[in-house]
PDB file of all heavy atoms in Angstrom:
ATOM      1  N   MET A   1      17.076  49.598  32.685  1.00  0.00           N
ATOM      2  CA  MET A   1      18.080  49.038  31.757  1.00  0.00           C
ATOM      3  C   MET A   1      17.267  48.033  30.954  1.00  0.00           C
ATOM      4  O   MET A   1      16.607  47.217  31.330  1.00  0.00           O
ATOM      5  CB  MET A   1      19.209  48.382  32.399  1.00  0.00           C
ATOM      6  CG  MET A   1      20.145  47.672  31.672  1.00  0.00           C
ATOM      7  SD  MET A   1      21.710  47.231  32.305  1.00  0.00           S
ATOM      8  CE  MET A   1      21.162  46.013  33.674  1.00  0.00           C
ATOM      9  N   ARG A   2      17.625  48.150  29.507  1.00  0.00           N
ATOM     10  CA  ARG A   2      16.976  47.100  28.643  1.00  0.00           C
ATOM     11  C   ARG A   2      17.766  45.964  28.478  1.00  0.00           C
ATOM     12  O   ARG A   2      19.098  46.015  28.416  1.00  0.00           O
ATOM     13  CB  ARG A   2      16.638  47.866  27.240  1.00  0.00           C
ATOM     14  CG  ARG A   2      15.591  48.929  27.540  1.00  0.00           C
ATOM     15  CD  ARG A   2      15.462  49.782  26.282  1.00  0.00           C
ATOM     16  NE  ARG A   2      15.152  48.720  25.195  1.00  0.00           N
ATOM     17  CZ  ARG A   2      15.053  49.096  23.851  1.00  0.00           C
ATOM     18  NH1 ARG A   2      15.293  50.297  23.583  1.00  0.00           N
ATOM     19  NH2 ARG A   2      14.778  48.199  22.969  1.00  0.00           N
ATOM     20  N   LEU A   3      17.283  44.794  28.307  1.00  0.00           N
ATOM     21  CA  LEU A   3      18.033  43.578  28.063  1.00  0.00           C
ATOM     22  C   LEU A   3      18.650  43.378  26.668  1.00  0.00           C
ATOM     23  O   LEU A   3      19.664  42.963  26.576  1.00  0.00           O
ATOM     24  CB  LEU A   3      17.112  42.347  28.420  1.00  0.00           C
ATOM     25  CG  LEU A   3      17.809  41.079  28.333  1.00  0.00           C
ATOM     26  CD1 LEU A   3      19.057  40.859  29.278  1.00  0.00           C
ATOM     27  CD2 LEU A   3      16.712  39.802  28.544  1.00  0.00           C
ATOM     28  N   LEU A   4      17.893  43.815  25.697  1.00  0.00           N
ATOM     29  CA  LEU A   4      18.348  43.502  24.320  1.00  0.00           C
ATOM     30  C   LEU A   4      19.663  44.049  24.025  1.00  0.00           C
ATOM     31  O   LEU A   4      20.554  43.365  23.430  1.00  0.00           O
ATOM     32  CB  LEU A   4      17.373  43.891  23.264  1.00  0.00           C
ATOM     33  CG  LEU A   4      16.068  43.161  23.200  1.00  0.00           C
ATOM     34  CD1 LEU A   4      15.033  43.544  22.202  1.00  0.00           C
ATOM     35  CD2 LEU A   4      16.429  41.677  22.833  1.00  0.00           C
ATOM     36  N   PRO A   5      20.039  45.335  24.422  1.00  0.00           N
ATOM     37  CA  PRO A   5      21.361  45.855  24.049  1.00  0.00           C
ATOM     38  C   PRO A   5      22.492  45.041  24.734  1.00  0.00           C
ATOM     39  O   PRO A   5      23.638  45.048  24.394  1.00  0.00           O
ATOM     40  CB  PRO A   5      21.410  47.190  24.633  1.00  0.00           C
ATOM     41  CG  PRO A   5      19.904  47.572  24.681  1.00  0.00           C
ATOM     42  CD  PRO A   5      19.146  46.361  24.845  1.00  0.00           C
ATOM     43  N   ARG A   6      22.227  44.209  25.850  1.00  0.00           N
ATOM     44  CA  ARG A   6      23.217  43.530  26.453  1.00  0.00           C
ATOM     45  C   ARG A   6      23.364  42.071  25.920  1.00  0.00           C
ATOM     46  O   ARG A   6      24.203  41.407  26.323  1.00  0.00           O
ATOM     47  CB  ARG A   6      22.814  43.448  28.007  1.00  0.00           C
ATOM     48  CG  ARG A   6      22.651  44.620  28.658  1.00  0.00           C
ATOM     49  CD  ARG A   6      22.513  44.624  30.025  1.00  0.00           C
ATOM     50  NE  ARG A   6      23.347  43.752  30.773  1.00  0.00           N
ATOM     51  CZ  ARG A   6      24.610  44.109  31.271  1.00  0.00           C
ATOM     52  NH1 ARG A   6      25.234  45.186  30.909  1.00  0.00           N
ATOM     53  NH2 ARG A   6      25.284  43.170  31.945  1.00  0.00           N
ATOM     54  N   LEU A   7      22.603  41.615  24.934  1.00  0.00           N
ATOM     55  CA  LEU A   7      22.685  40.407  24.303  1.00  0.00           C
ATOM     56  C   LEU A   7      23.642  40.483  23.089  1.00  0.00           C
ATOM     57  O   LEU A   7      23.535  41.386  22.355  1.00  0.00           O
ATOM     58  CB  LEU A   7      21.282  39.944  23.748  1.00  0.00           C
ATOM     59  CG  LEU A   7      20.341  39.529  24.942  1.00  0.00           C
ATOM     60  CD1 LEU A   7      19.041  39.067  24.265  1.00  0.00           C
ATOM     61  CD2 LEU A   7      20.915  38.412  25.850  1.00  0.00           C
ATOM     62  N   PHE A   8      24.527  39.462  23.038  1.00  0.00           N
ATOM     63  CA  PHE A   8      25.490  39.465  21.822  1.00  0.00           C
ATOM     64  C   PHE A   8      25.444  38.193  21.372  1.00  0.00           C
ATOM     65  O   PHE A   8      25.581  37.139  21.919  1.00  0.00           O
ATOM     66  CB  PHE A   8      26.894  39.785  22.260  1.00  0.00           C
ATOM     67  CG  PHE A   8      27.071  41.088  23.129  1.00  0.00           C
ATOM     68  CD1 PHE A   8      27.116  41.048  24.422  1.00  0.00           C
ATOM     69  CD2 PHE A   8      27.168  42.209  22.369  1.00  0.00           C
ATOM     70  CE1 PHE A   8      27.124  42.357  25.083  1.00  0.00           C
ATOM     71  CE2 PHE A   8      27.250  43.307  23.073  1.00  0.00           C
ATOM     72  CZ  PHE A   8      27.223  43.471  24.355  1.00  0.00           C
ATOM     73  N   ASP A   9      25.207  38.015  19.975  1.00  0.00           N
ATOM     74  CA  ASP A   9      25.123  36.770  19.303  1.00  0.00           C
ATOM     75  C   ASP A   9      26.528  36.232  19.199  1.00  0.00           C
ATOM     76  O   ASP A   9      27.399  36.932  18.613  1.00  0.00           O
ATOM     77  CB  ASP A   9      24.495  36.917  17.933  1.00  0.00           C
ATOM     78  CG  ASP A   9      24.143  35.705  17.241  1.00  0.00           C
ATOM     79  OD1 ASP A   9      24.275  34.514  17.926  1.00  0.00           O
ATOM     80  OD2 ASP A   9      23.661  35.550  16.120  1.00  0.00           O
ATOM     81  N   VAL A  10      26.829  34.948  19.565  1.00  0.00           N
ATOM     82  CA  VAL A  10      28.148  34.436  19.465  1.00  0.00           C
ATOM     83  C   VAL A  10      27.988  33.163  18.736  1.00  0.00           C
ATOM     84  O   VAL A  10      27.048  32.566  18.468  1.00  0.00           O
ATOM     85  CB  VAL A  10      28.701  34.117  20.869  1.00  0.00           C
ATOM     86  CG1 VAL A  10      28.998  35.434  21.691  1.00  0.00           C
ATOM     87  CG2 VAL A  10      27.833  33.238  21.662  1.00  0.00           C
ATOM     88  N   SER A  11      29.245  32.684  18.365  1.00  0.00           N
ATOM     89  CA  SER A  11      29.195  31.342  17.442  1.00  0.00           C
ATOM     90  C   SER A  11      28.664  30.285  18.280  1.00  0.00           C
ATOM     91  O   SER A  11      28.730  30.216  19.551  1.00  0.00           O
ATOM     92  CB  SER A  11      30.589  31.042  17.054  1.00  0.00           C
ATOM     93  OG  SER A  11      31.407  30.732  18.097  1.00  0.00           O
ATOM     94  N   SER A  12      28.081  29.148  17.631  1.00  0.00           N
ATOM     95  CA  SER A  12      27.630  28.085  18.309  1.00  0.00           C
ATOM     96  C   SER A  12      28.664  27.236  18.949  1.00  0.00           C
ATOM     97  O   SER A  12      28.381  26.333  19.807  1.00  0.00           O
ATOM     98  CB  SER A  12      26.818  27.189  17.364  1.00  0.00           C
ATOM     99  OG  SER A  12      27.644  26.815  16.216  1.00  0.00           O
ATOM    100  N   GLY A  13      29.944  27.593  18.690  1.00  0.00           N
ATOM    101  CA  GLY A  13      31.002  26.793  19.317  1.00  0.00           C
ATOM    102  C   GLY A  13      31.569  27.404  20.562  1.00  0.00           C
ATOM    103  O   GLY A  13      32.677  27.101  20.963  1.00  0.00           O
ATOM    104  N   ALA A  14      30.709  28.297  21.163  1.00  0.00           N
ATOM    105  CA  ALA A  14      31.313  29.099  22.249  1.00  0.00           C
ATOM    106  C   ALA A  14      31.383  28.178  23.439  1.00  0.00           C
ATOM    107  O   ALA A  14      30.754  27.075  23.599  1.00  0.00           O
ATOM    108  CB  ALA A  14      30.201  30.323  22.567  1.00  0.00           C
ATOM    109  N   ALA A  15      32.300  28.550  24.432  1.00  0.00           N
ATOM    110  CA  ALA A  15      32.466  27.816  25.628  1.00  0.00           C
ATOM    111  C   ALA A  15      31.221  27.726  26.451  1.00  0.00           C
ATOM    112  O   ALA A  15      30.293  28.570  26.388  1.00  0.00           O
ATOM    113  CB  ALA A  15      33.587  28.502  26.406  1.00  0.00           C
ATOM    114  N   THR A  16      30.998  26.654  27.064  1.00  0.00           N
ATOM    115  CA  THR A  16      29.734  26.466  27.895  1.00  0.00           C
ATOM    116  C   THR A  16      29.960  27.347  29.158  1.00  0.00           C
ATOM    117  O   THR A  16      30.874  27.077  29.909  1.00  0.00           O
ATOM    118  CB  THR A  16      29.542  24.922  28.281  1.00  0.00           C
ATOM    119  OG1 THR A  16      30.779  24.504  28.917  1.00  0.00           O
ATOM    120  CG2 THR A  16      29.270  24.111  27.069  1.00  0.00           C
ATOM    121  N   ASP A  17      29.113  28.247  29.313  1.00  0.00           N
ATOM    122  CA  ASP A  17      29.180  29.216  30.484  1.00  0.00           C
ATOM    123  C   ASP A  17      27.738  29.470  30.878  1.00  0.00           C
ATOM    124  O   ASP A  17      26.776  29.540  30.146  1.00  0.00           O
ATOM    125  CB  ASP A  17      29.761  30.496  29.928  1.00  0.00           C
ATOM    126  CG  ASP A  17      30.036  31.558  30.865  1.00  0.00           C
ATOM    127  OD1 ASP A  17      29.339  31.462  32.001  1.00  0.00           O
ATOM    128  OD2 ASP A  17      30.843  32.439  30.660  1.00  0.00           O
ATOM    129  N   GLU A  18      27.583  29.613  32.199  1.00  0.00           N
ATOM    130  CA  GLU A  18      26.241  29.719  32.704  1.00  0.00           C
ATOM    131  C   GLU A  18      25.603  31.056  32.327  1.00  0.00           C
ATOM    132  O   GLU A  18      24.468  31.245  32.434  1.00  0.00           O
ATOM    133  CB  GLU A  18      26.238  29.582  34.282  1.00  0.00           C
ATOM    134  CG  GLU A  18      26.974  30.766  34.980  1.00  0.00           C
ATOM    135  CD  GLU A  18      28.480  30.351  35.073  1.00  0.00           C
ATOM    136  OE1 GLU A  18      28.990  29.313  34.684  1.00  0.00           O
ATOM    137  OE2 GLU A  18      29.275  31.166  35.822  1.00  0.00           O
ATOM    138  N   ARG A  19      26.427  32.019  31.804  1.00  0.00           N
ATOM    139  CA  ARG A  19      25.833  33.306  31.320  1.00  0.00           C
ATOM    140  C   ARG A  19      25.458  33.256  29.704  1.00  0.00           C
ATOM    141  O   ARG A  19      25.408  34.179  29.161  1.00  0.00           O
ATOM    142  CB  ARG A  19      26.992  34.383  31.585  1.00  0.00           C
ATOM    143  CG  ARG A  19      27.103  34.622  33.181  1.00  0.00           C
ATOM    144  CD  ARG A  19      28.172  35.498  33.374  1.00  0.00           C
ATOM    145  NE  ARG A  19      29.374  35.018  32.873  1.00  0.00           N
ATOM    146  CZ  ARG A  19      30.515  35.618  32.684  1.00  0.00           C
ATOM    147  NH1 ARG A  19      30.534  36.873  32.841  1.00  0.00           N
ATOM    148  NH2 ARG A  19      31.579  35.042  32.382  1.00  0.00           N
ATOM    149  N   MET A  20      25.373  32.078  29.254  1.00  0.00           N
ATOM    150  CA  MET A  20      25.055  31.949  27.983  1.00  0.00           C
ATOM    151  C   MET A  20      23.642  31.448  27.756  1.00  0.00           C
ATOM    152  O   MET A  20      23.075  30.696  28.567  1.00  0.00           O
ATOM    153  CB  MET A  20      25.905  30.759  27.183  1.00  0.00           C
ATOM    154  CG  MET A  20      27.244  31.060  27.275  1.00  0.00           C
ATOM    155  SD  MET A  20      27.799  32.581  26.514  1.00  0.00           S
ATOM    156  CE  MET A  20      28.709  32.018  25.117  1.00  0.00           C
ATOM    157  N   HIS A  21      22.918  32.027  26.771  1.00  0.00           N
ATOM    158  CA  HIS A  21      21.580  31.527  26.490  1.00  0.00           C
ATOM    159  C   HIS A  21      21.331  31.099  25.132  1.00  0.00           C
ATOM    160  O   HIS A  21      21.993  31.559  24.123  1.00  0.00           O
ATOM    161  CB  HIS A  21      20.521  32.815  26.589  1.00  0.00           C
ATOM    162  CG  HIS A  21      19.130  32.401  26.309  1.00  0.00           C
ATOM    163  ND1 HIS A  21      18.384  31.831  27.093  1.00  0.00           N
ATOM    164  CD2 HIS A  21      18.503  32.824  25.133  1.00  0.00           C
ATOM    165  CE1 HIS A  21      17.104  31.655  26.554  1.00  0.00           C
ATOM    166  NE2 HIS A  21      17.132  32.204  25.345  1.00  0.00           N
ATOM    167  N   ARG A  22      20.707  29.781  24.990  1.00  0.00           N
ATOM    168  CA  ARG A  22      20.618  29.241  23.652  1.00  0.00           C
ATOM    169  C   ARG A  22      19.171  29.054  23.336  1.00  0.00           C
ATOM    170  O   ARG A  22      18.430  28.560  24.220  1.00  0.00           O
ATOM    171  CB  ARG A  22      21.289  27.870  23.795  1.00  0.00           C
ATOM    172  CG  ARG A  22      22.844  28.003  23.865  1.00  0.00           C
ATOM    173  CD  ARG A  22      23.453  26.577  24.358  1.00  0.00           C
ATOM    174  NE  ARG A  22      24.896  26.905  24.483  1.00  0.00           N
ATOM    175  CZ  ARG A  22      25.482  27.395  25.526  1.00  0.00           C
ATOM    176  NH1 ARG A  22      24.744  27.801  26.492  1.00  0.00           N
ATOM    177  NH2 ARG A  22      26.840  27.523  25.591  1.00  0.00           N
ATOM    178  N   GLU A  23      18.850  29.426  21.986  1.00  0.00           N
ATOM    179  CA  GLU A  23      17.533  29.181  21.618  1.00  0.00           C
ATOM    180  C   GLU A  23      17.406  29.073  20.149  1.00  0.00           C
ATOM    181  O   GLU A  23      18.413  29.386  19.501  1.00  0.00           O
ATOM    182  CB  GLU A  23      16.529  30.498  22.079  1.00  0.00           C
ATOM    183  CG  GLU A  23      16.990  31.716  21.354  1.00  0.00           C
ATOM    184  CD  GLU A  23      16.170  32.899  21.764  1.00  0.00           C
ATOM    185  OE1 GLU A  23      15.686  32.901  22.933  1.00  0.00           O
ATOM    186  OE2 GLU A  23      15.877  33.723  20.987  1.00  0.00           O
ATOM    187  N   CYS A  24      16.198  28.539  19.729  1.00  0.00           N
ATOM    188  CA  CYS A  24      16.101  28.313  18.262  1.00  0.00           C
ATOM    189  C   CYS A  24      15.855  29.624  17.463  1.00  0.00           C
ATOM    190  O   CYS A  24      15.007  30.524  18.011  1.00  0.00           O
ATOM    191  CB  CYS A  24      14.803  27.491  18.051  1.00  0.00           C
ATOM    192  SG  CYS A  24      14.421  27.098  16.302  1.00  0.00           S
ATOM    193  N   ARG A  25      16.586  29.823  16.519  1.00  0.00           N
ATOM    194  CA  ARG A  25      16.423  31.018  15.549  1.00  0.00           C
ATOM    195  C   ARG A  25      14.991  31.191  15.098  1.00  0.00           C
ATOM    196  O   ARG A  25      14.393  32.185  14.740  1.00  0.00           O
ATOM    197  CB  ARG A  25      17.365  31.123  14.634  1.00  0.00           C
ATOM    198  CG  ARG A  25      18.766  31.338  15.040  1.00  0.00           C
ATOM    199  CD  ARG A  25      19.834  31.474  13.987  1.00  0.00           C
ATOM    200  NE  ARG A  25      21.257  31.534  14.325  1.00  0.00           N
ATOM    201  CZ  ARG A  25      21.910  32.603  14.841  1.00  0.00           C
ATOM    202  NH1 ARG A  25      21.224  33.653  14.760  1.00  0.00           N
ATOM    203  NH2 ARG A  25      23.081  32.476  15.118  1.00  0.00           N
ATOM    204  N   SER A  26      14.274  30.123  14.747  1.00  0.00           N
ATOM    205  CA  SER A  26      13.126  29.945  14.030  1.00  0.00           C
ATOM    206  C   SER A  26      11.849  30.203  15.058  1.00  0.00           C
ATOM    207  O   SER A  26      11.038  30.987  14.960  1.00  0.00           O
ATOM    208  CB  SER A  26      12.805  28.807  13.257  1.00  0.00           C
ATOM    209  OG  SER A  26      13.864  28.756  12.275  1.00  0.00           O
ATOM    210  N   CYS A  27      11.826  29.394  16.031  1.00  0.00           N
ATOM    211  CA  CYS A  27      10.498  29.311  16.944  1.00  0.00           C
ATOM    212  C   CYS A  27      10.737  29.899  18.324  1.00  0.00           C
ATOM    213  O   CYS A  27       9.869  29.934  19.076  1.00  0.00           O
ATOM    214  CB  CYS A  27      10.117  27.948  17.003  1.00  0.00           C
ATOM    215  SG  CYS A  27      11.073  26.697  17.947  1.00  0.00           S
ATOM    216  N   GLY A  28      12.061  30.076  18.774  1.00  0.00           N
ATOM    217  CA  GLY A  28      12.327  30.671  20.029  1.00  0.00           C
ATOM    218  C   GLY A  28      12.413  29.627  21.172  1.00  0.00           C
ATOM    219  O   GLY A  28      12.639  29.991  22.225  1.00  0.00           O
ATOM    220  N   GLU A  29      12.434  28.383  20.924  1.00  0.00           N
ATOM    221  CA  GLU A  29      12.392  27.265  21.771  1.00  0.00           C
ATOM    222  C   GLU A  29      13.716  27.331  22.555  1.00  0.00           C
ATOM    223  O   GLU A  29      14.801  27.503  21.941  1.00  0.00           O
ATOM    224  CB  GLU A  29      12.347  25.951  21.153  1.00  0.00           C
ATOM    225  CG  GLU A  29      12.435  24.688  21.997  1.00  0.00           C
ATOM    226  CD  GLU A  29      11.076  24.376  22.773  1.00  0.00           C
ATOM    227  OE1 GLU A  29      10.055  24.905  22.365  1.00  0.00           O
ATOM    228  OE2 GLU A  29      11.222  23.644  23.741  1.00  0.00           O
ATOM    229  N   ASN A  30      13.833  27.379  23.910  1.00  0.00           N
ATOM    230  CA  ASN A  30      15.027  27.297  24.787  1.00  0.00           C
ATOM    231  C   ASN A  30      15.541  25.832  24.558  1.00  0.00           C
ATOM    232  O   ASN A  30      14.885  24.824  24.643  1.00  0.00           O
ATOM    233  CB  ASN A  30      14.799  27.617  26.213  1.00  0.00           C
ATOM    234  CG  ASN A  30      14.424  29.048  26.328  1.00  0.00           C
ATOM    235  OD1 ASN A  30      14.743  29.984  25.491  1.00  0.00           O
ATOM    236  ND2 ASN A  30      13.603  29.282  27.301  1.00  0.00           N
ATOM    237  N   VAL A  31      16.866  25.764  24.409  1.00  0.00           N
ATOM    238  CA  VAL A  31      17.597  24.400  24.185  1.00  0.00           C
ATOM    239  C   VAL A  31      18.801  24.296  25.119  1.00  0.00           C
ATOM    240  O   VAL A  31      19.291  25.334  25.713  1.00  0.00           O
ATOM    241  CB  VAL A  31      17.904  24.284  22.762  1.00  0.00           C
ATOM    242  CG1 VAL A  31      16.795  24.183  21.832  1.00  0.00           C
ATOM    243  CG2 VAL A  31      18.887  25.247  22.279  1.00  0.00           C
ATOM    244  N   GLY A  32      19.275  23.216  25.372  1.00  0.00           N
ATOM    245  CA  GLY A  32      20.420  22.817  26.236  1.00  0.00           C
ATOM    246  C   GLY A  32      21.688  23.123  25.524  1.00  0.00           C
ATOM    247  O   GLY A  32      21.678  23.358  24.276  1.00  0.00           O
ATOM    248  N   ASP A  33      22.825  23.069  26.275  1.00  0.00           N
ATOM    249  CA  ASP A  33      24.277  23.258  25.796  1.00  0.00           C
ATOM    250  C   ASP A  33      24.534  22.447  24.582  1.00  0.00           C
ATOM    251  O   ASP A  33      25.302  22.796  23.664  1.00  0.00           O
ATOM    252  CB  ASP A  33      25.262  22.940  26.979  1.00  0.00           C
ATOM    253  CG  ASP A  33      24.988  24.057  28.055  1.00  0.00           C
ATOM    254  OD1 ASP A  33      24.329  25.116  27.908  1.00  0.00           O
ATOM    255  OD2 ASP A  33      25.650  23.858  29.099  1.00  0.00           O
ATOM    256  N   GLU A  34      24.295  21.232  24.594  1.00  0.00           N
ATOM    257  CA  GLU A  34      24.780  20.247  23.491  1.00  0.00           C
ATOM    258  C   GLU A  34      23.809  20.253  22.290  1.00  0.00           C
ATOM    259  O   GLU A  34      24.116  19.452  21.372  1.00  0.00           O
ATOM    260  CB  GLU A  34      24.846  18.805  24.182  1.00  0.00           C
ATOM    261  CG  GLU A  34      25.825  18.773  25.310  1.00  0.00           C
ATOM    262  CD  GLU A  34      27.200  19.183  24.980  1.00  0.00           C
ATOM    263  OE1 GLU A  34      27.703  18.781  23.839  1.00  0.00           O
ATOM    264  OE2 GLU A  34      27.893  19.874  25.763  1.00  0.00           O
ATOM    265  N   THR A  35      22.840  20.943  22.268  1.00  0.00           N
ATOM    266  CA  THR A  35      21.932  20.948  21.250  1.00  0.00           C
ATOM    267  C   THR A  35      22.375  21.679  19.881  1.00  0.00           C
ATOM    268  O   THR A  35      22.852  22.721  20.148  1.00  0.00           O
ATOM    269  CB  THR A  35      20.426  21.568  21.631  1.00  0.00           C
ATOM    270  OG1 THR A  35      20.068  20.963  22.752  1.00  0.00           O
ATOM    271  CG2 THR A  35      19.445  21.432  20.536  1.00  0.00           C
ATOM    272  N   THR A  36      22.370  20.955  18.818  1.00  0.00           N
ATOM    273  CA  THR A  36      22.828  21.667  17.531  1.00  0.00           C
ATOM    274  C   THR A  36      21.665  21.906  16.520  1.00  0.00           C
ATOM    275  O   THR A  36      21.813  22.637  15.671  1.00  0.00           O
ATOM    276  CB  THR A  36      23.799  20.611  16.886  1.00  0.00           C
ATOM    277  OG1 THR A  36      23.160  19.541  16.572  1.00  0.00           O
ATOM    278  CG2 THR A  36      25.030  20.566  17.670  1.00  0.00           C
ATOM    279  N   GLU A  37      20.501  21.395  16.877  1.00  0.00           N
ATOM    280  CA  GLU A  37      19.208  21.588  16.188  1.00  0.00           C
ATOM    281  C   GLU A  37      18.106  21.548  16.908  1.00  0.00           C
ATOM    282  O   GLU A  37      17.955  20.784  17.886  1.00  0.00           O
ATOM    283  CB  GLU A  37      19.192  20.400  14.983  1.00  0.00           C
ATOM    284  CG  GLU A  37      18.040  20.624  14.091  1.00  0.00           C
ATOM    285  CD  GLU A  37      17.984  19.469  13.132  1.00  0.00           C
ATOM    286  OE1 GLU A  37      18.685  19.502  12.091  1.00  0.00           O
ATOM    287  OE2 GLU A  37      17.288  18.473  13.315  1.00  0.00           O
ATOM    288  N   CYS A  38      17.112  22.399  16.781  1.00  0.00           N
ATOM    289  CA  CYS A  38      15.925  22.598  17.566  1.00  0.00           C
ATOM    290  C   CYS A  38      15.104  21.351  17.429  1.00  0.00           C
ATOM    291  O   CYS A  38      14.832  20.884  16.479  1.00  0.00           O
ATOM    292  CB  CYS A  38      15.007  23.745  17.132  1.00  0.00           C
ATOM    293  SG  CYS A  38      13.445  23.885  17.982  1.00  0.00           S
ATOM    294  N   PRO A  39      14.786  20.695  18.636  1.00  0.00           N
ATOM    295  CA  PRO A  39      13.949  19.404  18.820  1.00  0.00           C
ATOM    296  C   PRO A  39      12.566  19.782  18.299  1.00  0.00           C
ATOM    297  O   PRO A  39      11.857  18.867  17.857  1.00  0.00           O
ATOM    298  CB  PRO A  39      14.133  19.006  20.124  1.00  0.00           C
ATOM    299  CG  PRO A  39      14.445  20.381  20.964  1.00  0.00           C
ATOM    300  CD  PRO A  39      15.266  21.155  20.066  1.00  0.00           C
ATOM    301  N   ALA A  40      12.133  20.987  18.415  1.00  0.00           N
ATOM    302  CA  ALA A  40      10.731  21.380  18.114  1.00  0.00           C
ATOM    303  C   ALA A  40      10.437  21.454  16.639  1.00  0.00           C
ATOM    304  O   ALA A  40       9.452  21.094  16.009  1.00  0.00           O
ATOM    305  CB  ALA A  40      10.234  22.594  18.831  1.00  0.00           C
ATOM    306  N   CYS A  41      11.345  22.217  15.989  1.00  0.00           N
ATOM    307  CA  CYS A  41      11.280  22.651  14.395  1.00  0.00           C
ATOM    308  C   CYS A  41      12.290  22.213  13.536  1.00  0.00           C
ATOM    309  O   CYS A  41      12.224  22.381  12.377  1.00  0.00           O
ATOM    310  CB  CYS A  41      10.672  24.124  14.366  1.00  0.00           C
ATOM    311  SG  CYS A  41      12.003  25.216  14.592  1.00  0.00           S
ATOM    312  N   GLY A  42      13.471  21.870  14.245  1.00  0.00           N
ATOM    313  CA  GLY A  42      14.661  21.545  13.367  1.00  0.00           C
ATOM    314  C   GLY A  42      15.435  22.755  12.927  1.00  0.00           C
ATOM    315  O   GLY A  42      16.338  22.698  12.117  1.00  0.00           O
ATOM    316  N   GLY A  43      15.082  23.955  13.474  1.00  0.00           N
ATOM    317  CA  GLY A  43      15.908  25.242  13.292  1.00  0.00           C
ATOM    318  C   GLY A  43      17.205  25.320  13.792  1.00  0.00           C
ATOM    319  O   GLY A  43      17.671  24.484  14.613  1.00  0.00           O
ATOM    320  N   ASP A  44      18.034  26.294  13.326  1.00  0.00           N
ATOM    321  CA  ASP A  44      19.284  26.639  13.854  1.00  0.00           C
ATOM    322  C   ASP A  44      19.246  27.151  15.180  1.00  0.00           C
ATOM    323  O   ASP A  44      18.276  27.806  15.544  1.00  0.00           O
ATOM    324  CB  ASP A  44      20.022  27.555  12.843  1.00  0.00           C
ATOM    325  CG  ASP A  44      20.395  27.001  11.620  1.00  0.00           C
ATOM    326  OD1 ASP A  44      20.550  25.891  11.462  1.00  0.00           O
ATOM    327  OD2 ASP A  44      20.351  27.852  10.470  1.00  0.00           O
ATOM    328  N   ILE A  45      20.360  26.925  15.950  1.00  0.00           N
ATOM    329  CA  ILE A  45      20.414  27.416  17.276  1.00  0.00           C
ATOM    330  C   ILE A  45      21.239  28.715  17.362  1.00  0.00           C
ATOM    331  O   ILE A  45      22.228  28.892  16.802  1.00  0.00           O
ATOM    332  CB  ILE A  45      21.082  26.354  18.395  1.00  0.00           C
ATOM    333  CG1 ILE A  45      20.319  25.126  18.213  1.00  0.00           C
ATOM    334  CG2 ILE A  45      21.170  26.825  19.672  1.00  0.00           C
ATOM    335  CD1 ILE A  45      18.814  25.138  18.530  1.00  0.00           C
ATOM    336  N   ALA A  46      20.776  29.863  18.046  1.00  0.00           N
ATOM    337  CA  ALA A  46      21.456  31.012  18.279  1.00  0.00           C
ATOM    338  C   ALA A  46      21.993  30.973  19.750  1.00  0.00           C
ATOM    339  O   ALA A  46      21.232  30.383  20.743  1.00  0.00           O
ATOM    340  CB  ALA A  46      20.461  32.235  18.143  1.00  0.00           C
ATOM    341  N   VAL A  47      23.164  31.369  19.959  1.00  0.00           N
ATOM    342  CA  VAL A  47      23.764  31.408  21.324  1.00  0.00           C
ATOM    343  C   VAL A  47      24.118  32.813  21.707  1.00  0.00           C
ATOM    344  O   VAL A  47      24.717  33.530  20.957  1.00  0.00           O
ATOM    345  CB  VAL A  47      25.076  30.650  21.303  1.00  0.00           C
ATOM    346  CG1 VAL A  47      25.757  30.583  22.711  1.00  0.00           C
ATOM    347  CG2 VAL A  47      24.801  29.147  20.836  1.00  0.00           C
ATOM    348  N   TYR A  48      23.672  33.294  22.809  1.00  0.00           N
ATOM    349  CA  TYR A  48      23.785  34.725  23.271  1.00  0.00           C
ATOM    350  C   TYR A  48      24.553  34.730  24.588  1.00  0.00           C
ATOM    351  O   TYR A  48      24.264  34.002  25.461  1.00  0.00           O
ATOM    352  CB  TYR A  48      22.487  35.415  23.394  1.00  0.00           C
ATOM    353  CG  TYR A  48      21.514  35.399  22.325  1.00  0.00           C
ATOM    354  CD1 TYR A  48      20.542  34.554  22.044  1.00  0.00           C
ATOM    355  CD2 TYR A  48      21.831  36.439  21.179  1.00  0.00           C
ATOM    356  CE1 TYR A  48      19.706  34.551  20.929  1.00  0.00           C
ATOM    357  CE2 TYR A  48      21.032  36.416  20.173  1.00  0.00           C
ATOM    358  CZ  TYR A  48      19.982  35.513  19.976  1.00  0.00           C
ATOM    359  OH  TYR A  48      19.153  35.493  18.852  1.00  0.00           O
ATOM    360  N   ALA A  49      25.534  35.644  24.658  1.00  0.00           N
ATOM    361  CA  ALA A  49      26.249  35.781  25.868  1.00  0.00           C
ATOM    362  C   ALA A  49      25.505  36.820  26.642  1.00  0.00           C
ATOM    363  O   ALA A  49      25.224  38.012  26.104  1.00  0.00           O
ATOM    364  CB  ALA A  49      27.657  36.235  25.559  1.00  0.00           C
ATOM    365  N   LEU A  50      25.208  36.665  27.823  1.00  0.00           N
ATOM    366  CA  LEU A  50      24.434  37.648  28.609  1.00  0.00           C
ATOM    367  C   LEU A  50      25.503  38.426  29.594  1.00  0.00           C
ATOM    368  O   LEU A  50      26.450  38.061  30.027  1.00  0.00           O
ATOM    369  CB  LEU A  50      23.489  36.873  29.605  1.00  0.00           C
ATOM    370  CG  LEU A  50      22.499  35.945  28.937  1.00  0.00           C
ATOM    371  CD1 LEU A  50      21.637  35.268  29.922  1.00  0.00           C
ATOM    372  CD2 LEU A  50      21.629  36.886  28.008  1.00  0.00           C
TER     373      LEU A  50
END
């Protein structure tokens, strides 16, 4: 089974759930639940439901 088809991009206002993954759209840095901007590069945050 491949992981990519199981990822769904959701809005950044999604509920905090342990099955959510958050990362920077620009550099791929993993970020915490409350992060709205990447601390490494200032990029937007993508939130994926796993």
